[in-house]
VOLOPA-600284 format. One record per atom (N, C-alpha, C): residue in one letter; x negated, y, z negated. Coordinates in steps of 0.001 Angstrom, whole numbers, plus 500000, padded with zeros to 6 digits. Last residue first. Example, Ala and Ser with C-alpha at 12.3 -4.5 7.8 and 13.67 -1.06 7.14 Angstrom:
REM residues 2
S487150497750492920 S486330498940492860 S487100500030492130 A486810494310492200 A487700495500492200 A486800496700492200 
END
This chain:
REM residues 160
Y733019512804275273 Y731373512348274358 Y731407511828273239 A734887512856277242 A734769511969276125 A733436511512275686 L734814515197278080 L734414514400278818 L734157512971278156 R737007516421276245 R737178516132277884 R736675515249278716 E735008516980274056 E736262516050274299 E736650515652275226 P733161518982275847 P732846517234275079 P733969516495274784 I734682520559275634 I733954520583276532 I734026518408276357 G736152521770273243 G737224520977274016 G736195520548275414 R734078523009271923 R734265521836271672 R735474521063272427 S734539525583273800 S732898524697273643 S733242523362273168 K736990526244272081 K736479526708273871 K735382525270274258 V736303526471269385 V737396526007270026 V737390525506271570 N734367526460267297 N734306527306268831 N735785525848269569 D734702525296264926 D734943526446265387 D735440526831266732 K732080523560265173 K733460522583265089 K734648523884265257 D729433524431267400 D730389524534265934 D732103523906265984 C727761522058269083 C729017523280268744 C729584523370266956 R726496519420270804 R726176520930269634 R726637521854270123 I725668517025272679 I726303518325272825 I726507518522270940 E722916514692274035 E723987515441273055 E724491516665272810 V722731511747275679 V722621513401275785 V723376513530274230 R719922509194275891 R720889509840275232 R721022511253275416 K717643508666277765 K718413507428276621 K720105508126276385 V717583510024280941 V717493510005279282 V718162508687278972 G717091509940283663 G716658509165282997 G716451509015281586 I717214512218285912 I716010512395285029 I715514511257283897 V719420511102286790 V718468511297287265 V716988511325286748 D721192509430285313 D720342509113286662 D719620509721286809 F721150511672282477 F721447509527282942 F720994509225284341 A721291513679283512 A720528513281283202 A720244511716282982 Y723443513688285847 Y722075514287286051 Y720983513658285284 R725725512942284219 R725133512849285528 R723702512600285640 T725557515847282904 T725295514660282426 T725215513416283203 L725515517676284735 L724383517568284183 L724352516449282827 A728380517640285645 A727522516931286695 A726116516721285836 N729614518225282900 N730139516977283852 N729215516433284843 V728953520976283117 V729069519586281961 V728879518318282891 A730235521734285245 A729082521971285193 A728539520603283778 E733126521141284452 E732646520573286350 E730878520787285740 T733760522556282473 T733560521407282109 T732886520911283600 M732913525287283565 M732247524585282530 M731993523063282536 L735498525866284991 L734288525727285824 L732947524972284478 G737701525692284330 G737592524118283928 G736216524031284532 E738816528026283270 E738736527701285018 E738684526641284609 G738166529272281214 G739397528760281466 G740044528028282332 S735951532469281955 S736793531213281066 S737997530884281408 R735595534037283462 R735564532846284054 R735782532151283469 S734984536797282369 S736403536698282820 S736348534824283820 A732671535584280288 A734180535216279578 A735535535425280825 R730547533152281324 R730989534875281342 R732540534427281514 I729457530461279461 I730434531002280512 I731013532270280292 W727020528104278410 W728070529464277944 W728681529775279253 Y725489525472276878 Y726232525718277823 Y726820527579277381 G723433522593276443 G724063523525276057 G724162524331276937 I722451519338275693 I723213520150276892 I723952521132275866 E719788517751274780 E720454518614274326 E721061519462275397 L717779514494275285 L718072516111275243 L719530516040274735 R715582511900274996 R716906512671274524 R716739514329275084 P713829508715275657 P713997510183276058 P715731510929275669 V711509509725273548 V712973508884273424 V712987508220274698 Q709630511118274092 Q709301510071273940 Q710533509253274044 W711153514011275181 W710235512957275964 W710006511679275673 N713253515328273717 N712264514860273269 N712023514158274444 I714382518879273973 I713603517714274849 I713141517152274161 D716037521139273265 D715486520205272135 D714874519015273387 H718229520913276628 H717435522215275160 H716949520389274469 Y718994521922279835 Y718520520855278751 Y718273521605277864 G722186523865280507 G720627523564280582 G720446522306279653 A723672527204281598 A723310525555280636 A722299525519281138 G725623530036282012 G724244529516281898 G724814527686281548 G727189531688284568 G726922531089283085 G725718530838283010 I728275532688287232 I729565532215286086 I729039531911284854 L727285535239289149 L726695534187288258 L728058534109287326 E729063534667292495 E728980535083290988 E728131534407290578 G729109533506294864 G727886533586294629 G727494534570293149 T732162532810295742 T731995534297295533 T730353534510295383 V731357529851296396 V732285531050297091 V731953532573297275 K729985528597294398 K729733528496295695 K730981529824297058 D728789530378291453 D730007529953291882 D729451530055293665 W726549529042289844 W727000530043290698 W727488529799291266 L724539529139286498 L725714528303287334 L726037529460288131 R721068528325286645 R722233529022286067 R723287528533286900 L719201526378283284 L720032526623284767 L721020527706284555 D716438524940281696 D717892525719281726 D717807526507283142 L715424522678280322 L715488522825281284 L717017523758281917 E711669523612278213 E713030523504278433 E713916524005279939 K709548521758279332 K709114522100278064 K711142522524277523 R708504521706282094 R709479520640281614 R709655520419279720 L707246523549283630 L706324522847283174 L706679521574281901 I709624524508284862 I708276524120285313 I707445522506284407 W710689525503282938 W711508524635284046 W710483524031284050 E709135527497281914 E709518526670281143 E710157525186281773 A709297529430284236 A708021528453283621 A707839527461282795 A712177530427283903 A711306529496285269 A710101528574284906 A711808531314281532 A712809529748282024 A712312529257283150 L710167533523282140 L710227533093280803 L710649531476281259 R711914534585283902 R710900534511284035 R710160533333283351 V714370535337282432 V714561534586283317 V713441534161283873 F712954537179280434 F713954535651279667 F713864534653281120 E712605539540281933 E711480538920281515 E712000536979280715 E715198539996282430 E714399539427283580 E713025538699282810 S716365540662279959 S716935540040281053 S715717539092281817 E714753542802279594 E714594541900278850 E715152540520279008 E715511544393282001 E714161543962281683 E713922543083280831 V717992545314280578 V717677544361281987 V716314543625282287 T718444544398277543 T718463545122278734 T718123544085279633 P721051542718275463 P719518543156275790 P719628543589277588 R722587543042271953 R722877543388273833 R721241543855274267 S721558540748269647 S721682541929270318 S721962542521271914 H721913537631269558 H722104538779267897 H722370539903268832 A722135535408271043 A722983536673271273 A722862537565270258 W720913533548270180 W720066533946271031 W720876535012271323 H722847531591268693 H722095532328268113 H721136532894269187 M726260532188269610 M725077531747270473 M724061532528269302 W728804532782268701 W728501531602268902 W727055531408269166 R729152535754268485 R729839534852267769 R729345533487267766 H728273536944270888 H727289537179269511 H728203536252268726 L729731535807273081 L728390535249272495 L728187535432271344 E732223537244272931 E732202536138272274 E730887535824272139 D730529540075273511 D731647539366271950 D731582537847271560 F729311539514275938 F729004539647274439 F729353539556273075 S730345539407278786 S730540538224277457 S730063538356276228 E728811541446279612 E730587541454279903 E731266540689279035 N726288540852279425 N726884542155278291 N728813542097278732 I725792538425280841 I725921538536279124 I726447539742278768 A726282539491283342 A727380538274282840 A726941538493280976 E724489541703283155 E725375541644284027 E726860540882282998 N722040539538282936 N722229541013282011 N723802541062281905 V722098538243285465 V722278537795283933 V722757538466282976 K721963539777287232 K723075539162286976 K722797538577285826 K719044541010286434 K720128541809286206 K721199541313286429 G717102538835286535 G717777538823285590 G718835540316285347 D716687536829288988 D717912536975288322 D718627537842287315 G714070537882289345 G715031538926290444 G716462538444289741 P713062534683289028 P712325536117289005 P713442536839290017 S715033532503288410 S714183532783289748 S713606534078289286 P716803529825286653 P716833530810286874 P715428531214287831 P717423526404288404 P716987527540287333 P716824528328287835 R721349525711289631 R719726526075289675 R718994526485288805 L724236524864290331 L723194525039289435 L722124525100290033 I726385525271292049 I725792525553292690 I724659526011291259 L730600524869292161 L729061525525291492 L727884525075292529 R732825523171293156 R732638524686293075 R731464525717292627 P731825520668293095 P732731520797294337 P732991522303294019 T728254521099292124 T729675520037292162 T730604520852293120 T724984520505292747 T725918521201293333 T727127520096292969 I722011521390291611 I722627520802291607 I723868521103292151 P719181522540294310 P720340522263292964 P720522521872292688 I716332519779292746 I717915521125292640 I717664521858293588 P714994516841291441 P715553517917292709 P716876518670292488 L712135516295289950 L713371516646290080 L714589517649290805 D709806514686289002 D710481515332290284 D711945515513289959 L708093514660286645 L709237514193286721 L709769515108288766 L705135515587286152 L705394514928286686 L706633514532287520 I705904516507283006 I705566517572283887 I705637517403285413 P706205514460281846 P707200515037282458 P706741516145283406 K704677511670281299 K704027512756282104 K705065513442282110 S705847509724279792 S704902509980279550 S704353511475279731 I708943508867278772 I708581509514279862 I707467510334279076 M710358505840277431 M709347507343276925 M709249507795278511 
END
């Protein structure tokens, strides 16, 4: 049990060979909006939050709320940035956190133009290790639609 999650020191960014993972920051809204709009058709099929195309203002509001939730340790949302190009390639994070167990779920999405490069598998692998080694959880879950073959392949490759 983690009795005061707000006091957890969570060092960031998380880095992988090709990525930098960090919480959203004020000012990220435009880049988030571009990535979501580029990928909207795919996101709309699978993600409950992708019901309509967001405006830049809505995306900026989202990243600011996500930054606040990170500080409060309610949701631990991250943005994935390409180390070489600086491009925002997607989002991932820890959701449905139960600090009493402690347990959490990893969710993720990737920019359509960057799908198929193994970047999300790399990110989810790092997030899994971080969850156990740094956050100290006892259980990590990944849930996805069984028909979402690309998303389903990630936990399969990582032996979930």
